[in-house]
N, C-alpha and C positions, 0 to 999 in steps of 0.2 A: 505441553505445547507453549512456546513461545508465548509473552505476556510484555506490553508496556510497564511502564512506571504507572499508569491509571487500569492496569488489568485490560487493557484492550487486545479483542484474538488477534493472531497472527493472520488467517486468512482477512479479516476485516481490513486491517493493515496492510496487505498483500494488496489488495482490491484496488486500494486505494491511490493506491502507486499506478498500477497498470491504469486506470482509471487520467490519471496526474503525465504517469512521461509513454503511456503508447498513444492514451485517447487525445490528450492535449488539452482539457476539460479545465476549467476554472475552476476553483474551491467552493464557490455559490453552487455548478451545475454538481461535482461531485457529493457538495453536502443533499442534495435535493435527491441524488439518488444511494444514497447509504444511509439517508434520513437523520442525518448530523448537522448540524452551525458548518458554515464553512470554515470558522475558525478552527473547529475542531476535527475536522479534513484533515486542514493543513498540517495541526501538531500529532496525527496521527501517520502522514508523508513522516514525519522528523523521527519517529520512530523506527520508519522504514530506513532511512539512509542510516539510523545508527546502528540497524542489522546488519545494514548492506555490508558496515566495514569492520562489523566483530564477529561476526556469525558465521562460522562459512555453509552451516547444513540449508541457513537460511538462501544466502546467494547462492547455492545450485537448487533450489527450487523455485526461487524469483526466475532464475534464465531456464527452467526445463518451462513455466509457464508462460512467460512472456514467449518464448518461442512459440507455443501453442498459438496463442491470440495472431499472433502475427502470422502463421501457417493456417490460421484461418480452420 
């Protein structure tokens, strides 16, 4: 499984990214939903951005999951 520098699970990173990019939630709102501080949510989102730029497999998963979210 993909891991960030602080060993964050990939699905948690993706969940935070979807809450930010699709739902438009603030860092504090996201933090409350995933039980982390808003600053931790932001750091995990930064991991997402780095993976989006460098890991093709992660990009495909993000695209598929985001599409399902938008289709409902």
